[in-house]
N, C-alpha and C positions, 0 to 999 in steps of 0.2 A: 764351449757356448755354440749353442743351437741358435742356427739364423732361421729365422720366420719368415713367409712372406708373405703379405697380402699386395692388395690392389694399388691403396690411396693412401697419400699421409696422416689422414684425421682418422683411419681404422687403424691405423700403426699406431698412432698415441695413443688412443684407447686403451687398445691390447696393451702394450708397453705398459700400459700404468698397471695391469691388473698382475705383469709376471716380473720375475727378480732377474737379478744382475746374470744371472744364468743365461739371457736371452736376446738376439736383437731383433730387431723390428724393423724390417723395410717395406717400403713401398714399391710394385711396379709402374704403376703408373698405369693401369690396364694393360691391355695387348702388346707382347713386345716383338710378335710377327703375324706380319699378314700377307696376303696375297699382292704381286704387283699392282700398283696403280695403275698403270698404262700397257698392260696390255691381260690378257685370259687369266695366265696362272696356270691352268690347267693341261693336263694332257688326254685331250679326251682319247685320245687313240691305245694308250694304257694304264689300264681301267682308273683313268681320272685322277691320276697323282697330281696333288696339288705343287706350287711350287711356292716356298716361303720367302719371304724374304725382310729383314729387320724396318720394322718400322722405323721413319728415320730419328723422330725424338726421342725414342728408346736406346737408342744405339749407347751412347755416353751410361747413361741408367744400368744394360746390361756389362758393360766392362765395371762399373763398380760392383755388382754384383756377383760376377765372376770371382774377383778378388776376395770378397766378402766368403765366396762360400768355400772357396780353397782353405780359408783359415778357419772355417768354424767343425763342429765333431758331426755336426750332419743340418742338414734342410728341411725344414716344415715349410710345405706348401697352404698357405689358409686365404688362399681365394673363394670365391662365393661361393656355394652350396646351390649350383646350378650347372647346365651345359657349357656356358659360355666359363663361368669361372674352372671348370674342370678341364674343359679347353684353352686356360690361361696358364693353368700350372702343367701341362701336358707341353704348349713353348715355351716353358722355363725351365722345363727339364730338357728341351733338344738346345736352347739356344745356348744355356748352362754347363752343356755338356754333364748331364750329372748322372752316374751310373745308379741299377736302382738298391744297388743297398746305401746308397746316398742320402735318398730323400724317400721322406713320407708326406700322405695328404692327412690332413688335417678338417674337419667340417664342423661350424658350428652356425646356428639361425639365430642367435641373438650374439649381441656382443655387455658381456657377463663376465665378472670370475668366475661364477659359477659354472656357466657353458663353455668357457675357457678352457678351463683344466677340467672339465669334463673331454673336453674332443682332446685335449693333450693326452689324456690316459689311451685315449682307444684311436690311435693313426693307421694307417690303412693304407692301402696301394691305390695309384691314379685307375679310374674306371672307365677301362677301353671302350667300352660300350658308348658310353656319354660321350666321350672325346667323339668315339665315330657318327653319333649323332649330330654332333657341333660342325665337325667340319664336314657331312651331308648337307646340309641345311644352308654351311658356308657357298658348297660346289651349287647345290642349287640356284641360289640369289646369284650367283657370277654369273654362270652358263647364259641365264632370261634376262638379269642387267647389263651384261657386256655384249649380248649379243642381239635383242632386240632395243635395244635403247638407242643404237646406231642406225638402224634401219628406222627406227620412229622419226628419227633426224630428219634422214632422208626423207623420206613420204610423209611425215606430217608438217613437222617444226622442227627448228631449232632448242636445243632446250631441254626437248623431253627425253624421259626415260620410263624405264617398262620394270617392274619386279613380280616379285613370285605371291607375294599375298597385297602389295601398292595394289598391282592393277586388280587382285579380286574385291578389293573393298573402294576400288573408284567403282568398277562395274555393280557395286551396290547402290552408289549412290546414284549413280546413272540412272539405273532402272528402277529408280524410286522417283526420279524425277519425272521419265519417262511416265510412271503409272501415275503421279499427277497430272499430268498434261492430258492424260486420257482422261483424268475420271468426269464424269460430266452430273454435278451436282442435281440431287432430287430434294422438291419440296416437302416441306409435310411441317404441321401447327402441333403445339400443344394449347393445353387449354385449363386453365387453372381458376379455380374459385375459391373465393374469401369468404369462408363460411362461419356461422357462431348460433351455438346454441340459442332458440330460443328465450329461454330463463335469464339467459345470462347474458346478453348483445354485445357486450364489449369483448367475451372472450373469444377474438377470432380464431383463425387459425388459415393454412392453404391446404389444400388438397388439391388434387388433380385427376382430370376425367383420362383413366384407363381403359374402360371399356363402356361398348355402347352395342347392346343384345347381346351380351355376352360375349364378345370377338373382340378384340385388343384394338384400340383404335386406330386406325389410320385416318388423319384426315390431312387430303393432300393438299389444299388450298384453300384461299381466303373465303371464298364464299361457302363453301363446306363450313370451314370452321363458324363462321356466322348464324349459317342455319344451325349450327347445333347450341351457338350460345342463345339464339331466340329461343328451341324448344327447352333449354336448360332453363331460362327464366320462367317460362310459366310451368315446369315441374314444383314436384315435390319433393324435400330430400331429406331423407330417416336416418340415424345411425345403424348401419346392419351390422355392424362389429367392431369389436374393439379387443385390443390385445398387448403383449408384450414380450420380447424377447431380448437375450442375451448373448453377445458373443466376445469372443477371446481373441485378441490383436498380439500373438506371437512378438517377442524382438526381432531381429533381422541378425543375420550369424555374424562374426568378426567379418573384419575386411580383408578381403585377397586385394588383388593388383587390378582387376578394373571395378571393381566395384567402391575402391579408392580413389579411382580417379573419378567415377561418376560424381559419387557425393563430392567431391571438393569441386568439381567444374559445377554443380547444380546451387552449392551453400555456400562457398568461397567464390565460384566463376573463376578458376583455375582452370588452363590449357592441360593435359595429360603430361606434356612435357615438364610444364611446373612443378608440380604436383609431385611426379617421379624426382627431381633435383633437389624437392624439400626435404621426402621422402629418403632419399640415399645418404643425404645428410645428419637426418635423426638418426640412421641405421646406424652411422658411422660413429657417433657419438656418443650410441649406447643407449641410444631412447625408448625403439620400436625393433622388435625383431628385424630378419630379412622382408623384405619389401616385391619381391618380385617371387609374387605366390597363387598356384591359384587351389591350393589347399584351405580347409575350414577349420582342419584338424586343430587342439588348442592342448598344451601337456596340463597337467593333470594338478600341476604346482602351482600356473597359472590361474584354473579355475577356483582351486580353492582360497588362493590368493583375492579373486573376487569373490569371493563370496564373502568372505571375511570383512571384507571395506560395504558391500552390498548392508551385512546384518548392522553393521557399527555406524553405520550414515543415516541408514531407511528403517532399517526396523525389521527382523524375522519373516511378518506380512510380504514385504519383497523378494522373497527368496522361495523359487520353485523348492518343491519338495526333494529332487534328485536334480544333481548337475545338468544343463544343458550340451548336450549332442549335436549334432549338425553332419549333415552327409551332404557330400558338393553334389550340384548337379553339372558341373565346368567337365565339357567333352576330353577327354585324356589330362584330367588333371593327376598333376604329382602329389600324391596322399603323403608322399612322406614326409614333407613340410610340414610347417607350420601357417594359420594367419597369421594376419599381423593383425600384432598386439604390443602393447606397453611391454618394454623387456622390467621393468619395475611397476607392479600394478599402484603402491602406493607411493609413488610419486604421483601425485594428481596434477592436474594442470593448475591448482592455486596455489603450489608448491616447485612446482617446476623453472626451474633457471634456465628460462627458455626466453626471448623475445621474438619479437612480429611473426615472421611464415610460418617458420618454426613452432611455434608456442601456437596459433593459431589447426596447423594440423595434426600435433599433436593432442590437441584437445577432440579433435575429432577420432583420432583412432581411440584415445582414453574412454572416450563417455563412448564410442559403439562397442568395443569389449566388455564392457561392465555390465552395459545394460544390455547384452547378450545373456549374460547370466542372471535377469533378473525377471520375475513374476509378468507373466503376460499382462495389456491392457484391458479393462475390460466395459465395454459399453453396453449399454441401454438401451432399447428402440421401443418408443410406446405407437403404435400406430393403429388406426382407426377405419374402416371400410364406409362408406354412405352410397344408399341406392337413391334412386331420381326416379320417379314413373310420373307419366300425365295424367291427371285430373280421368282421363279417357282411357287409362288401360287397366282400370280394376285396381289404384290403389284405395286402401278404406279411406273411408270419411273423417271429417275434423273431429268429430264428436270420439271418434273410435271405433264406430260400429261399422257392420259390411253395407252395401250398398241392398236397397232394397230389393225383395227377392220378388216372383209372380206366383201367386196362389198357386197352392197345389201341395203335394208331396214333394218333399226337400230333394233337392236333388245330392246327387252323391258329393262327399267333401273334394274336390277338382285338385290338384297342384297348384300352389300360389304360382301367380305369373313370373316369369324373366325379368327384373328388374331393367330397364332400359337403356338407364345410366349406374354405369359405378365408378367411383372417385375415391382416391387414396390419400392418406395423409401420413405423415411420421414424424417423429419428432426421436435425434437422438442424444445420448448424453455421456458421457463417461462418468463410467461409476466407482471406479477403484483405476489410478494412472499405470500403476506394474511399473514398470521399465522409463515411461513419461517419465514417472517424476524424477529422473536425473537430469531431464531438459528444461525442468524448469512449469511443468503442467498441470495443474493440478484438476482435483475432481469435480465435476461440473461442467466443463471445457465441450464443445461440438467433435464431431469425428472428425472435422479437417486441423485437429493442432498436434497433430504427431511430428515433429520435425525433421525424422526421417521418412515420413510418409513416401515424398517422393524419390527418394533412395531407395527404398527397401520395394515398391512398385517398380522398379529402373531395374533391380538387381538381377532378383528370382533368381538366383546361383546355388541357393541352400535351403535346404527345410531340417526344421528340426525332429530330431529323434524321437524325444522323450519331452513333452510337452503338459506339464503338469496344469489338469482341469480345463484342457483345450476343449472347444464348441466349435461346433462346423456352421452352428445359426449366421442365417445372414438376411437384411431385409429385402424386403418386398421388391422384386421389380417388375415395375409394372407397365415400361413402354415395350415397344416391337421393338425384336431383337436388329433387326437393320435399321432405325430408328438412333438406338443407344449405339451403334458399333460407327457412325460416322455423325455424332451431332455437332453441332456447331458452339458449344457453347459446355460448360457445368447445369446448367438451369433445363438443357434437354436433355443430361444423361440419368439427372435421377429427380426425383416427387422433390416438390420445393421445400426450402428449408423452414423449420416449425422451432423455438426455442423448446417449446411445450404446447402439448395439445392441454384446450382445457376435461376437464372430467366428463364426459359422456355415458352417456344411459343408451340401452339399447332399444330403439324405437321412436324415441324423441326427432321431435324434426327443428332441422336446422334453418338459421335463417340464409341466407344468398346474398351476400354484401356486395361481391363484385364477381365479374365472371371476362376474364383476360386472357382470350388468344395471344397466340405468340408465334409468329413464324419462324421456323428455321430450316436450315439446308444443310441436307450428309455435304461433308465433306472429305477430301481423299486423306490419306494418310499422311500425317506428320514429315517432313523432312529431317535427315539424318541429323542429329548434334553429333560432339565428336563423345558424349558421353554412349548414348544409344548406338554409334556405330562399333564403339568396344565392345557393347553388350552382344551386338548380333556378329561382330567377328568371334567372340567368345562362345555363344552358342553354337553357333557354325563349325567348332573347333577349327578355327584358322589363328596362325599366329601365337607366338606366346607370349606370356606375362613381360617377358624384358623387350619385345616390339611394339607395343602398343601405343605405345607415345608418342613412335617415331613414325607412325602411318600416317595420321592425319596430318602430322608436320609435312609429309614428303610430299603428298599429295596441295598444300599448301606452298610448298617453294616451288615447286613445278609448274602451279599457276593449273592444277588441273580442277579446281576448287575455291570458290569464296565464300566466304562467309556473310551471313544477313542474321543480324540478332541473334548468333547462336547457332544458327542451320549452316548447315554445308549444302552449298547452290554448284552444283557442276557446273563452267564454263564451257565455251563453244571448244576450246582446246581440249578440253574432258572428255566430251562429247566425241570428237575426229579422233582423240588416242584409243577410245576403249571401241568407238566402231573397228579400228582397226584391226586391232589386239582380235576383237570379236570374227572378224573376217579369214586374218589370218594364222591365229592365236585362240583358240578357244578355250583352250580348255588352260590359259593363263588366268581367263578374266571368270572363268565357273568356279563356284565359290564351292560346289561340289567336290569338282578333281582338287581343287588346293587343299580343302578339308580331308580329303582322302591322303593325300601326299602326305601332310602334318602327320597321319596315325600311321605311315609307313615309318616317315622320322620315329615315330614314338617306338615304333617297334623296333628300331637302330636302337635306341637307349634302354630297351628292355634283354636286347641281348636273341631276340627274335626272327629280326632279319637283318640283312648282310648288306653292308653299304653300296659295295660296288652296282649286286643286283638292283636295289633302290633306282640309283642312277641313272643305270642303262636303260632300265622299262621307262623310264622320262624321256634321255635324251635321245633316244633313236627316233622315235616320232616326231619329237622338238626338230631335230636337224632334219627333216623332211620338211614338215610347215617353213622352215628358214630360208632353204631352200627355194621355196614356192613362193616367199612374199618377197626377197628380192626382185622380182622380176615384176610386181604389183606396179602399179598404175598411185602416182603421189596424192594423198588426201588436203581436198582442197579445206582448210579451215575458216569455218562462214565466222562472219562481224557480225552475228544476232544474237544479242544475248539472253539467258533462260529466261519466261513472261515472269512475271510477277505474280500469278497464282498461284496458290499454294494450300496451306491450310484453314484459306478463310483468316488468318492473323496479320494486322498489319504491317507491310515490312517493307521495306525500305524495294527502289526499283532495282530488278535483277542484274547484274552487272558480269563484265566477263568482256570475250574478246580476244580474238590475235594478241600474244604478246611478240614483240621483237627481238625481245633479250631471253638468252636461254635461263637469267635466275632475273625476275621481276624484281624491284627495289621496294614495290610498293605493291599492298596486297589488293589497295584501290584500281581499278582499272580506268582510264583515260577519258572514258564518257563521264565521269562523277567529276563533276565542279565542288561539289559541297556535302558534306553530311545528310543525306535523306536528300538531296536537290540531282538524285541520279541521274535523270529521266533519258533513254537512249536515242541519240540522235540518228536522221533517217538520211538516205543520198534520195530520198525524193523531193523532199522540201518539207517544207514543217507539214507536221504531221495533226491528226486533228485532235482537239480537246479535250481533254477528258474532263467528265461531267458527274462530278457525284449527283446520285438520286435523292431527288426529296422521300424524307420520312412518311413512311405509311402513319395517316389518323389509326391504322387499326388495333396499335401497340402500345396501350396507356401508360407502359412502364421502361417505355425506353426513351430517350433524348432526342433530341431532332439536332442535326446541324443544318448552317446553310451549304446549297449546292453552289460550288466554284467550277469555274474553270483555269485552265493553265495551258499555255502554247508550249510547244514543243518545237524549238529552233531546228533550224536544219544547218548538215554540217560532215564533213566528210569524215573517214575514218582517219585516226590518227596513225594505223599504222600502212595505209594504203589497201586494205582488202576493202572489197564488193561488199555494200549493202547489200542487204534482202528487198525485195521488195514485199510490201504490204500494200494489199487493198482495204479499205477498209468499205465495209459495208455500211447500214442506214443504220441511226440512232438507234438506242433501245429502246424494245418498246415497252408498254408500260409495266406488262407478266413482268420484264426483268430487272425491276427498277425493287429496292428492297430500302427499307426505312436504315436510318445510321445509326450508328453506334450499339449495332449489336453484334457485328464481325460476320455475319452471317454472308453466305456469296448465291449469287441467284442460277439459276440456267444458265449454263454456257451456249446451249445452240439459240440464244434469243439474239443472239448479235456476236460476229467475229471478223478477225483479222486473217488472211492467210499471211505466213510467212513460211518463207521458201530460208531455209537455215539448215542447221546440221541435225535436224532429222527430215528434210525433204519438204514439200510441202504439205502443210498440213490446216486445218482449222485449229485456231485457239481463241479463246476469251478477247474478247475488247478491252483495254480498260475502261472506255466508258461507262459499261453495262454493271461493273463489279457498288456493291456500295460502299459509306463514305470510309470506314473504314480497314475495307480492305482491299482499298484500290493502293495502288503505289505510292508509298511516302514522298514523290518527285511530282507527283500529280496531286496531291494537297497545295492549297495555296499556304503561302507563311504571313504569319499575322504582319497587320501594317502594310501588306505589300498588294496593287490593286492588281485582279486575275485579266487575264484580256484570253478574246479566242483567236483563231487562226487567221493571218490576215487573210483578206479577198487577191483574188488573181489581178494580178495588173491588165488594165487592159490591152496595152502593147505587147503583154505575153511577156514581160520583163522580168528578172526575179526579184524577191523582196531585196530589198537594197538596195539597190543596183539605180544608179543615178542616169537619167536620161535626159542630157542637155543639150535636149534639141527642143525649143519653142514650138508649143500649138497653133500662134499665131505670128502674122510676120512681123508688128509692134508689140513683145510682150510685156508685161507692165514694170516696172522700176522700182530695185529694193529701196521701203524707206527708209534705209541705215544707211546704204553706200549709193544708193542709185545704178548700181548693176542690172542688169536683166533678173529676172525670176522665172526661176524655167520648172515645169511639172514632173516631179520626184515621186518615188513610191516607197515608204519604208513598209513594216511589219506593221505601222498601225494604218498602214490604208495610203492613200494617195496626198499629198500637199505640193507648196510652193515654195522652193528651194533658190535662194542666192547662188548663180554659179559663181560666184566671188570665192564660196568656202573653198580653203578653211577661213579664210583672211574674215570672210564675216560669215554668220553661221545664222543667220535669219528664217525661218520659216513660217508657212499662213497655211494653215487648212484651205481648198479652193473653197467650198461653200458647205451651210449645215448639213446639206445630203449625205456631201460623205465623210461629215465626222463620222467617228467611230460609236458604236452603240451604246446606250448606256449603263454602266456596270461594269465597262467592259476595261476601255483605257484609261490610262494613264495621260497625264497631259506630257505633251511633247511638241508644246509650241518655242518653248529656246531649248539646246542641247545644254546640260546641267554641266558646271562649274564646279560648284561644290553640291556638298547634303547637308540637311542640317538634321542630327537626332532627336526626336519629338517622342518619347516616348519606347513605344513599338513603332512609330510609324515614320516613313523615310520623304521626305519630302525635297522637290530640285529647286536653287536657287537659279531665276535666270539671270544670263546676261543684262547688264547697265546696258541702256541706249546710247548709242554716241549723241554727243550736243550737236546743240545745228538741227536744222528746220530737214526735212525727209520726204520727199514724195510719197503719196499714197497710192498702193495700184487703184488700178481701173476694179469697179465693182465690191469693193473692201469696203466694209463701214469702217466710219469714222469717230472717233473720241470728241467727243463735245466739248472735251475739256481741255488737250492739247492738242488738239486734233494728228493724233496720229493715229494708224490703224488698230482694230480689232482683231484680237485673235480668238481661238475658240478655244476653254480651258475645262479642266475639270476638277470638280470641287470634292477634294481628299476624304473628307465624312462620310457623304452620302453619294458618292460618286455621278451629282448629276451635274452637266454641262453648263458653262453660261459663257460668255463674250468679256473680254476684261482687254487693258488699253493694251497697247505692245509696248509704253513704256512705261509699264510698273519695274520697279517700288518706288519711281517718282510719282509718279499718275498710277492712282489705286480706281479708276474707273469702271466697273462693270454692270453690266445687265443682263439678265435672260437670257438665254440661247432660243430662238424662236425653231418649232418641231419643223423637223424637213418636209419640204413638200411633196 
């Protein structure tokens, strides 16, 4: 009997179903030995010799495997076909004390009967180079993690950690955030024209102004845009050129580990960790090939099976002339592996006996692999060039003749004058779906119908070596490169979308139905998401397929980043840790150094470098830096969250702050009260209200939103840290305002706040200057909630909410409810008279109309709410019923003519207007308009 050992029980069960009674398949449950948890476990003075100990949970399993190995005729090690799997096999040999003659190594990349039987026919010995490469990686990670992490605990904050790949990834996130903060938006405008032929005015289409006097259009501000529009309205527009171009869009290559995670994130909204867990289950069940790979190679048998499926389901026209082969662009890819594909292509998603997440991921893998062998999709782009010239610039007259010439000999034929304006229009149509037919896309659709467009754009990991009939024709690039690189939306990146263009004749005049200038702002690069960070690490050659999923999870667990709408935003702790590492261990956060180290590890795996030499070259300078860092001063983690300014997309307010526990129990920091309402607190008191600018009237196509304000409550830091000082400048000037609903961002230098935080003193944009769609979600008013401004300062300098029991006169007025004296107090809504018997009596009264809050700002605070009534999307407070019996009226207060009680100022929740109402409500419902303040 042969003993075959794999990692997991599910994998063992699948393989056992392929083998007969002559095999016993057992699982090792992963690693059986590892470095000790409570010590370094590496002898740095003796060639970095590691000290391995049995994994606590594997002791029983090892004992069982030893007894089975003694009874077996031989041992077959069938662990995963990568460096980690090779190391597990080596640890099994060492732990079971197997002589070389007693074991063999077998490798297969898919769990199928054919692959398992082929592997058993060609066993091999252990690959010592792969084992050395894995040991070198493990030792490097241990040296960095166990020697730098304690320093971070003492110098930065408890619970922090450093890692060879983790810290480099955090450095990328922090560098991107600093780039975003330092970005200065630039305003520019585009001008679109709604045109139609004079012979058929109903057939309208949209064109964009792309050139003025032969140079690319640069419209820097609104005045220039309006001037050009006025001149365009007086110009004569004629068709100068028409044409048609076709382009092919090739299918993306089969999945590798990184692209599988990217696609699952964009289409299934999964994290990398979840994707790898489901993929592991599919691999162990024999549904897909090995899922930790960076190779796009595919076996000839699988390609032939895919082509047979395509021909039978779609027809021969959907097959390229020859099978597609892809070449990888991933740095240090292990080309011996295969891409991720179905083990049996004939098991379609419709016939697969899977359910839930496994079925969703299998469908993704199956469609991607089959599509990679289909014909390219073909698009046709119809375009038109329109010239506009003022009548005074030599345009032909309406009757087609030229301007009258002076008597005399005819002049030389002059070169026709260059047009004043050039506009371009295009319409793109899918004329042959090709591989898109697999996703249900039919001919006649537009260019944005590719369900994998976002995936293929984000990947760029491979290119087809053979692509039948592929052309390189592309659509017209009409805007300045600077504008297109950082445009604030699809409408600014490309020409206006048209379903089709009418039949146009060269030279025919066009009617201008309307001209619509639109404002844009250049925006900074987007923050990293988990898929884009993995793609960046892959392109830089940092990490391996088996480590991608754990990198972002570690950054999350350590509190270095928070997720805002899928984007990774570094916290102040992330900034502080990165700055400390950058100051004392620059190589640890240097992506170039980390990538070079990965190349050295790959050289060990290829047998081209020695493990000890690579480790010593790293450790000698690292040890010197370690000694220097031990004497460094501690770093204070600031308690200022990252700014909410980003790529112009609406986001929640930036969150973060010092964490008081090594392992935070929640990703949401303490400053967040509820989702979308996480406005940071300030130790300097209430901050300025965030005001959404009014919409511009110049953008006829953009919607408008009501400008609103919301207060920021003052409070201390939950962890006891010191809040940074913020000094607000004056309100944003008119030039910094932008229309709502477009997501654009105005100039940041129009008004700013100075933040003393993790980056030192620096200017950053004041929230009040950003458009409604770009302000933090916490600054936007909730539906049905009354918005208010920051409270005025108390005359006596008391803090908001602080009760001042000292009356202003020798004979204070009496409370109309209980008879106790009334005292002047201040709340966040302004000064008021309150009963000194509080909390037994909660009567309040505004002193005068002049001290009443401004209209449209303050909700009713005349009585403390005892309960709330929900009515639709609005919330109203139920005032406390009056106590029975007569009550005196305070001096100077208006008296209800019905019941004799005092009148108080209230706010109408419908239109926020003020009125006076009886304090005996609801028993007395007398009201009268509030007189304006004197």
